[in-house]
C-alpha positions as CSV (number, residue, x, y, z in Angstrom):
1,M,40.6,-11.1,16.3
2,A,43.2,-13.4,14.8
3,G,40.6,-16.2,14.6
4,K,38.2,-13.9,12.7
5,R,41.0,-12.8,10.4
6,E,41.8,-16.4,9.5
7,E,38.1,-17.1,8.9
8,N,37.6,-14.0,6.8
9,P,41.1,-13.1,5.4
10,A,39.7,-9.9,3.7
11,G,38.4,-8.7,7.1
12,S,34.8,-8.2,6.0
13,S,32.0,-7.9,8.6
14,N,28.9,-10.0,8.9
15,N,26.8,-7.1,7.9
16,L,28.8,-6.4,4.8
17,R,28.7,-10.0,3.7
18,G,25.0,-10.1,4.4
19,D,24.5,-7.1,2.1
20,V,26.4,-8.8,-0.7
21,L,24.3,-12.0,-0.2
22,R,21.1,-10.1,-0.4
23,V,22.0,-8.2,-3.6
24,L,23.4,-11.2,-5.4
25,G,20.5,-13.3,-4.2
26,V,18.2,-10.9,-6.1
27,L,20.3,-10.0,-9.1
28,K,21.9,-13.5,-9.5
29,V,24.9,-12.0,-11.3
30,A,26.4,-8.6,-10.9
31,T,29.6,-6.5,-10.9
32,V,31.0,-5.4,-7.6
33,E,30.1,-1.8,-8.5
34,Q,26.5,-2.7,-9.0
35,I,26.5,-4.4,-5.6
36,Q,28.0,-1.3,-4.0
37,Q,25.5,1.0,-5.6
38,I,22.6,-0.9,-4.1
39,A,24.1,-2.0,-0.8
40,A,26.1,1.2,0.1
41,P,25.1,4.1,-2.2
42,H,26.9,6.6,0.0
43,L,30.2,5.2,-1.2
44,S,29.4,6.5,-4.7
45,Y,30.1,10.0,-3.3
46,R,33.4,9.2,-1.6
47,H,37.0,9.1,-2.8
48,T,36.4,11.9,-5.2
49,G,40.0,13.0,-4.7
50,K,41.5,9.9,-6.4
51,P,43.4,10.9,-9.6
52,T,41.6,8.6,-12.1
53,P,38.1,7.1,-12.5
54,A,39.6,3.6,-12.2
55,K,41.2,4.4,-8.8
56,R,38.1,6.1,-7.6
57,K,36.0,3.0,-8.6
58,Q,38.6,0.7,-6.9
59,A,38.4,2.7,-3.7
60,R,34.6,2.8,-3.7
61,T,34.2,-0.9,-4.1
62,A,37.1,-2.1,-2.0
63,S,35.0,-3.2,1.0
64,H,32.6,-5.1,-1.1
65,T,35.4,-6.7,-3.1
66,G,36.8,-7.9,0.2
67,A,33.4,-9.3,1.3
68,L,33.2,-11.2,-2.0
69,S,36.6,-12.6,-1.4
70,D,35.6,-13.9,2.0
71,L,32.4,-15.3,0.6
72,R,34.4,-17.1,-2.1
73,K,36.6,-18.6,0.6
74,H,33.5,-20.0,2.2
75,G,32.2,-21.4,-1.0
76,L,29.2,-19.0,-1.2
77,A,30.3,-16.9,-4.1
78,E,32.4,-17.2,-7.2
79,N,33.6,-15.2,-10.2
80,G,31.4,-15.6,-13.3
81,G,33.6,-14.3,-16.1
82,Q,34.2,-10.8,-17.3
83,L,32.3,-8.0,-19.1
84,P,33.8,-6.6,-22.3
85,G,35.0,-3.6,-20.3
86,G,37.0,-5.8,-18.0
87,D,34.7,-5.8,-14.9
88,T,34.5,-9.2,-13.2
89,L,31.1,-10.7,-12.8
90,R,30.1,-12.3,-9.4
91,N,27.5,-14.8,-8.7
92,L,26.5,-17.1,-5.8
93,T,27.0,-20.9,-5.6
94,P,24.0,-23.2,-4.7
95,M,25.2,-22.9,-1.1
96,G,25.4,-19.2,-1.5
97,L,21.8,-19.0,-2.7
98,K,20.6,-20.9,0.4
99,A,22.5,-18.3,2.5
100,A,21.0,-15.5,0.5
101,A,17.5,-17.0,1.0
102,R,18.0,-16.7,4.8
103,E,19.2,-13.1,4.5
104,L,16.2,-12.2,2.3
105,G,13.7,-14.2,4.4
106,R,12.5,-16.2,1.4
107,P,12.0,-19.9,0.8
108,V,14.9,-21.5,-1.0
109,G,12.6,-22.7,-3.7
110,E,11.9,-19.1,-4.7
111,M,15.5,-18.2,-5.2
112,G,16.0,-19.7,-8.7
113,D,19.1,-21.2,-10.0
114,P,22.7,-20.0,-9.8
115,A,23.8,-17.7,-12.7
116,R,26.9,-19.7,-13.6
117,G,28.3,-19.1,-17.1
118,A,26.5,-15.8,-17.6
119,G,29.8,-14.0,-18.3
120,R,30.6,-16.3,-21.2
121,T,28.3,-14.4,-23.5
122,G,29.0,-11.0,-22.1
123,A,25.9,-10.9,-19.8
124,S,24.4,-8.0,-21.7
125,H,20.9,-8.9,-20.8
126,P,21.6,-9.5,-17.0
127,M,23.5,-6.3,-16.8
128,T,20.5,-4.4,-18.4
129,V,18.2,-6.1,-15.8
130,N,20.5,-4.9,-13.1
131,E,20.4,-1.4,-14.4
132,A,16.6,-1.5,-14.5
133,V,16.6,-2.7,-10.8
134,I,18.8,0.2,-9.8
135,A,16.8,2.7,-11.8
136,L,13.5,1.5,-10.2
137,L,15.0,1.1,-6.7
138,R,16.9,4.4,-6.7
139,P,19.1,3.7,-3.7
140,K,19.7,6.8,-1.7
141,P,22.9,7.7,0.2
142,V,22.9,8.2,4.0
143,L,24.1,11.8,4.4
144,A,25.6,11.1,7.9
145,Q,28.1,8.9,6.2
146,L,29.3,11.9,4.1
147,A,29.7,14.5,6.9
148,N,33.5,14.8,6.2
149,E,33.3,15.0,2.4
150,P,33.7,18.3,0.5
151,A,30.7,20.6,0.1
152,D,30.2,19.8,-3.5
153,V,30.1,16.1,-2.8
154,R,27.5,16.6,0.0
155,A,25.4,18.8,-2.3
156,A,25.4,16.1,-5.0
157,A,24.4,13.5,-2.3
158,Q,21.7,15.9,-1.0
159,A,20.3,16.2,-4.5
160,A,20.0,12.4,-4.7
161,V,18.2,12.3,-1.4
162,D,15.8,15.1,-2.4
163,A,14.9,13.4,-5.7
164,P,11.7,11.3,-5.9
165,D,11.9,7.9,-4.2
166,G,12.1,4.6,-6.0
167,L,10.2,1.5,-5.3
168,G,10.7,-0.7,-2.2
169,T,14.0,-2.1,-1.0
170,I,16.2,-4.8,-2.5
171,A,14.1,-7.4,-0.8
172,S,11.1,-6.1,-2.9
173,Y,12.8,-7.5,-6.0
174,A,13.3,-10.9,-7.6
175,T,14.8,-11.7,-11.0
176,E,14.4,-14.6,-13.5
177,V,11.2,-15.7,-11.9
178,A,9.4,-18.6,-13.6
179,L,5.7,-18.0,-14.3
180,P,4.5,-21.5,-15.2
181,A,1.5,-22.0,-17.5
182,T,1.9,-25.7,-16.8
183,G,3.7,-27.7,-14.1
184,T,4.6,-26.3,-10.7
185,W,6.5,-23.4,-9.3
186,S,9.5,-25.6,-8.7
187,N,9.2,-27.6,-11.9
188,P,7.5,-25.3,-14.5
189,G,6.3,-26.9,-17.7
190,R,6.2,-25.6,-21.2
191,G,4.3,-22.6,-22.3
192,G,5.0,-20.3,-19.4
193,A,6.9,-17.0,-19.1
194,Q,9.9,-16.0,-17.1
195,A,9.8,-12.5,-15.7
196,D,13.1,-10.6,-15.8
197,I,12.0,-8.7,-12.7
198,V,9.2,-9.1,-10.2
199,I,8.5,-6.2,-7.8
200,T,6.4,-6.5,-4.7
201,A,6.3,-3.1,-3.0
202,P,2.7,-2.6,-1.7
203,E,4.0,0.1,0.7
204,D,4.8,2.2,-2.4
205,G,1.6,1.4,-4.3
206,V,3.0,-1.5,-6.3
207,P,1.7,-4.7,-4.9
208,L,2.9,-6.8,-7.8
209,L,4.6,-5.7,-11.1
210,F,6.2,-7.9,-13.7
211,V,9.1,-6.3,-15.7
212,E,10.4,-7.5,-19.1
213,I,13.7,-6.1,-20.4
214,D,14.3,-5.8,-24.2
215,N,17.6,-4.7,-25.7
216,C,15.9,-4.0,-29.0
217,F,17.0,-7.2,-30.7
218,E,13.6,-8.9,-30.7
219,S,10.7,-8.3,-33.1
220,A,7.2,-7.3,-32.1
221,Q,6.0,-10.8,-32.9
222,V,8.5,-12.4,-30.5
223,L,7.5,-10.0,-27.8
224,A,3.9,-10.7,-28.5
225,A,4.5,-14.4,-28.0
226,K,6.1,-13.6,-24.6
227,I,3.0,-11.6,-23.6
228,D,0.8,-14.5,-24.7
229,K,2.8,-16.6,-22.1
230,Y,2.3,-14.0,-19.4
231,M,-1.5,-14.1,-20.2
232,R,-1.6,-17.8,-20.0
233,F,0.1,-17.7,-16.6
234,C,-2.2,-15.0,-15.3
235,Q,-5.3,-16.9,-16.4
236,R,-4.2,-20.1,-14.8
237,K,-6.1,-21.2,-11.7
238,V,-5.0,-23.8,-9.2
239,K,-6.3,-25.1,-5.8
240,D,-4.8,-23.2,-2.9
241,V,-3.8,-24.8,0.4
242,D,-7.3,-24.2,1.7
243,G,-8.8,-26.1,-1.3
244,T,-10.2,-22.9,-2.9
245,E,-9.5,-22.4,-6.6
246,R,-7.8,-19.1,-7.3
247,P,-5.3,-17.6,-9.8
248,M,-2.0,-19.3,-9.4
249,W,-0.1,-16.0,-8.9
250,R,-2.3,-15.3,-5.9
251,T,-0.9,-18.4,-4.2
252,R,2.5,-16.7,-4.1
253,W,1.9,-13.0,-4.0
254,W,-0.6,-10.7,-2.2
255,V,-2.6,-8.2,-4.2
256,P,-5.8,-6.4,-3.1
257,D,-8.9,-8.1,-4.5
258,G,-10.0,-5.1,-6.5
259,R,-13.5,-4.0,-7.5
260,H,-16.2,-6.4,-8.6
261,G,-16.2,-6.5,-12.4
262,D,-12.8,-4.7,-12.7
263,R,-10.1,-7.0,-11.6
264,P,-7.2,-6.9,-14.0
265,H,-4.2,-9.2,-14.0
266,P,-0.9,-7.9,-12.5
267,P,0.6,-5.3,-14.8
268,L,3.6,-5.9,-17.1
269,L,6.2,-3.2,-17.6
270,L,8.3,-3.4,-20.8
271,V,11.6,-1.5,-20.6
272,F,13.3,-0.9,-23.9
273,N,17.1,-0.4,-23.9
274,R,18.1,0.9,-27.3
275,V,21.3,-1.0,-27.9
276,G,20.1,-3.4,-30.7
277,P,19.1,-2.6,-34.3
278,R,15.4,-2.3,-33.8
279,N,13.5,0.9,-33.4
280,P,11.5,0.6,-30.2
281,N,8.9,3.1,-31.3
282,T,8.1,0.9,-34.3
283,V,8.1,-2.3,-32.2
284,I,5.9,-0.7,-29.5
285,A,3.3,0.3,-32.1
286,Q,3.2,-3.1,-33.7
287,L,3.2,-4.8,-30.3
288,A,0.2,-2.8,-29.1
289,E,-1.8,-4.0,-32.1
290,L,-0.7,-7.6,-31.8
291,T,-1.7,-7.8,-28.1
292,R,-4.8,-5.6,-28.1
293,R,-7.1,-8.5,-27.1
294,H,-5.0,-8.9,-23.9
295,W,-5.0,-5.2,-22.7
296,Q,-7.9,-3.4,-24.2
297,G,-10.6,-2.5,-21.6
298,E,-14.3,-1.8,-21.9
299,A,-15.6,1.8,-21.9
300,H,-17.9,2.5,-19.0
301,D,-19.2,5.9,-17.9
302,G,-16.1,7.9,-18.7
303,F,-13.5,5.3,-17.9
304,H,-12.5,1.8,-18.8
305,M,-12.9,-1.5,-17.0
306,Y,-10.1,-4.0,-17.3
307,D,-11.6,-7.1,-15.8
308,G,-9.4,-10.1,-16.8
309,K,-7.1,-7.9,-18.8
310,L,-3.3,-7.5,-18.7
311,P,-2.2,-3.9,-18.3
312,I,0.9,-3.4,-20.5
313,V,3.2,-0.3,-19.9
314,V,6.3,0.7,-21.8
315,T,9.2,3.0,-21.2
316,G,12.8,3.5,-22.2
317,M,15.9,2.6,-20.1
318,K,17.5,6.0,-20.6
319,M,14.5,7.9,-19.3
320,L,14.0,5.3,-16.5
321,K,17.5,5.9,-15.3
322,E,17.2,9.7,-15.4
323,R,13.7,10.1,-13.9
324,G,12.8,6.9,-12.1
325,P,9.3,5.6,-11.5
326,A,8.0,9.0,-10.4
327,G,8.7,10.5,-13.8
328,A,5.9,10.9,-16.4
329,I,7.8,8.5,-18.8
330,F,5.4,5.5,-18.9
331,R,2.9,4.9,-21.6
332,R,0.2,2.3,-21.1
333,F,-1.2,0.6,-24.1
334,G,-4.5,2.2,-25.0
335,R,-3.7,5.6,-23.5
336,S,-2.5,8.7,-25.4
337,Q,-0.3,10.4,-22.8
338,N,2.7,9.5,-20.6
339,Q,2.1,9.0,-16.9
340,T,4.0,8.2,-13.8
341,L,4.3,4.5,-13.1
342,L,1.6,4.5,-10.4
343,E,-0.8,6.2,-12.8
344,A,0.1,4.0,-15.7
345,I,-0.5,0.7,-13.8
346,G,-3.6,2.1,-12.1
347,N,-6.9,3.5,-13.4
348,P,-6.9,7.3,-12.6
349,R,-10.1,7.9,-14.5
350,R,-11.8,5.2,-12.5
351,E,-10.5,6.8,-9.3
352,V,-11.8,10.2,-10.4
353,H,-15.2,8.6,-11.3
354,D,-15.4,6.8,-8.0
355,A,-14.3,9.9,-6.0
356,R,-17.0,11.9,-7.8
357,K,-19.6,9.3,-7.1
358,Q,-18.4,9.1,-3.5
359,A,-18.6,12.9,-3.2
360,E,-22.1,12.9,-4.7
361,Y,-23.2,10.1,-2.3
362,A,-21.7,12.0,0.6
363,A,-23.5,15.2,-0.5
364,R,-26.8,13.3,-0.6
365,E,-26.1,11.8,2.8
366,R,-25.3,15.3,4.2
367,A,-28.5,16.7,2.6
368,Y,-30.6,13.8,3.9
369,K,-29.2,14.2,7.4
370,E,-29.8,18.0,7.2
371,Q,-33.4,17.3,6.2
372,L,-33.8,15.0,9.1
373,R,-32.2,17.5,11.4
374,R,-34.5,20.3,10.3
375,A,-37.6,18.0,10.6
376,A,-36.5,17.0,14.1
377,E,-35.9,20.7,14.9
378,Q,-39.3,21.6,13.6
379,Q,-40.9,18.8,15.6
380,R,-39.1,20.0,18.7
381,A,-40.3,23.5,18.1
382,E,-43.9,22.4,17.6
383,R,-43.7,20.3,20.8
384,E,-42.2,23.2,22.7
385,A,-45.1,25.4,21.5
386,R,-47.5,22.8,23.0
387,R,-45.6,22.5,26.3
388,P,-47.9,23.4,29.2
389,V,-47.2,26.5,31.3
390,C,-47.7,26.6,35.1
391,A,-50.8,28.6,35.8
392,D,-49.2,30.0,39.0
393,C,-45.6,30.9,38.2
394,G,-45.6,30.8,34.4
395,T,-42.7,28.2,34.2
396,R,-42.9,25.7,31.4
397,F,-43.4,22.1,32.5
398,T,-40.5,19.7,32.5
399,D,-40.8,16.6,30.3
400,E,-41.5,14.5,33.4
401,R,-44.2,16.9,34.7
402,W,-45.8,17.0,31.2
403,K,-45.9,13.3,31.1
404,A,-47.4,13.1,34.5
405,I,-50.4,15.2,33.6
406,E,-51.1,13.3,30.4
407,P,-54.3,11.1,30.4
408,A,-53.5,7.7,31.7
409,G,-55.4,4.4,32.1
410,W,-58.6,4.0,34.1
411,G,-56.8,2.6,37.0
412,A,-54.2,5.3,37.2
413,P,-54.6,7.9,40.0
414,R,-56.0,11.2,38.9
415,E,-53.6,14.2,38.7
416,T,-54.8,16.6,41.4
417,H,-53.1,19.8,40.1
418,P,-52.7,19.4,36.3
419,H,-52.2,23.2,35.7
420,L,-49.3,23.5,38.1
421,C,-45.6,22.7,37.9
422,D,-44.0,20.4,40.4
423,D,-42.8,23.2,42.7
424,C,-46.2,25.0,42.7
425,K,-48.0,21.7,43.1
426,Q,-46.0,21.0,46.2
427,R,-46.7,24.4,47.6
428,A,-50.4,24.1,46.8
429,I,-50.5,20.7,48.5
430,T,-48.7,22.0,51.5
431,A,-51.1,25.0,51.7
432,E,-54.1,22.7,51.4
433,R,-52.9,20.5,54.2
434,Q,-52.2,23.5,56.4
435,A,-55.7,24.8,55.8
436,E,-57.2,21.3,56.6
437,R,-55.3,21.3,59.9
438,Q,-56.5,24.7,60.8
439,E,-60.1,23.7,60.1
440,H,-59.6,20.6,62.1
441,D,-58.1,22.5,65.0
442,Q,-61.0,24.9,65.0
443,A,-63.6,22.1,64.8
444,V,-62.2,20.2,67.8
445,P,-63.0,22.9,70.5
446,E,-66.5,23.4,69.2
447,Q,-67.1,19.6,69.3
448,K,-65.9,19.6,72.9
449,A,-68.0,22.5,73.9
450,G,-71.1,21.0,72.3
451,G,-70.5,17.8,74.1
452,T,-70.4,19.5,77.6
453,W,-73.7,21.3,77.1
454,L,-75.3,18.1,75.9
455,S,-74.1,16.2,78.9
456,R,-75.5,18.9,81.2
457,F,-78.8,18.9,79.5
458,R,-79.1,15.2,79.9
459,A,-78.2,15.5,83.5
């Protein structure tokens, strides 16, 4: 125990340090409270009896603060400056990123660069990215960890558990991901995009989603230029390891192939955080017009086809934090109503159309099968009406007996009792044989008597 204390003076466990590495490996830079909210959300409902918010916060984050201290001792983490409110920013060192890659099960080349120096400018954008990750992830407390807390605290935690789920786990997220239009993944060239967040949560219906965060400082023209870069990346094709040319993004992420003629690019979610001077509603309207060529689908039989298009969805940070991805707070360019995230990135009208067509096809199949069934039933009835009846006992012939009396080839033996069933035929044959024996038995004495008289006559 003493040896472990010397190695980790703050007394953190391997699991706790692993949690910190995973969160920082994704977020790159974060406060200890953000780390705690993701890694141990139940702690947000503890220490409610502390006298001040600062003391409650200190108590909630104490274990993760200790884990960060131990990671810093091992050269895996470091302090990255302070936020205007006084919170210390934490980030991983290059060696820490390698350790985080092992914890997340990712190649080191996909981890990005350390976020050193982010705190020098206040880190407003990274903090908004972190808020978006938490809002989309919606970590839920483990109620068993709160069994001894007051009833009102357990009720608040229960409400969080009962609320709609978020997307995936922390391992489903990546931040600051280069999307190269030229160059390689590890050495991207000019003209590419950098996604603030990439989400891969196919188990929750989101195989691949790019997320761009805007603090309302950028114009619609600047954002349109970013979307141009996303489009260039999505359209780029390279040779995969098997020599087949396919979209570059498919060499890194798995997404279902989609329908022939309707294979859009991975969707892009724009989250507007209204802290800057620009009105997001005005920017969104302008942006939709500037990027129409990228997202507008083709009308087809009551829905739209989006082959080769980039689905663009927008929402606000405040609504995202309040309602999460299951709330009807997302507006896709080209649509007139808000939807849930899954509806917005999908094609509900196409799904309804396909379901209707499938139902119509299934109905036709059922009608055709019913028609066949009735025809077969009629054929069976007609055949039964033709089935021979035994002339003796009145029993209908079996299929085998019926077949036996059917006309056969010239060389086939003739059926001796075509009007009798098997049982009656056997009885008839038996009776005939008995009659033949009786006739034979009667004929033998007469032949013997005649032979004696003839012999006497000759004598």
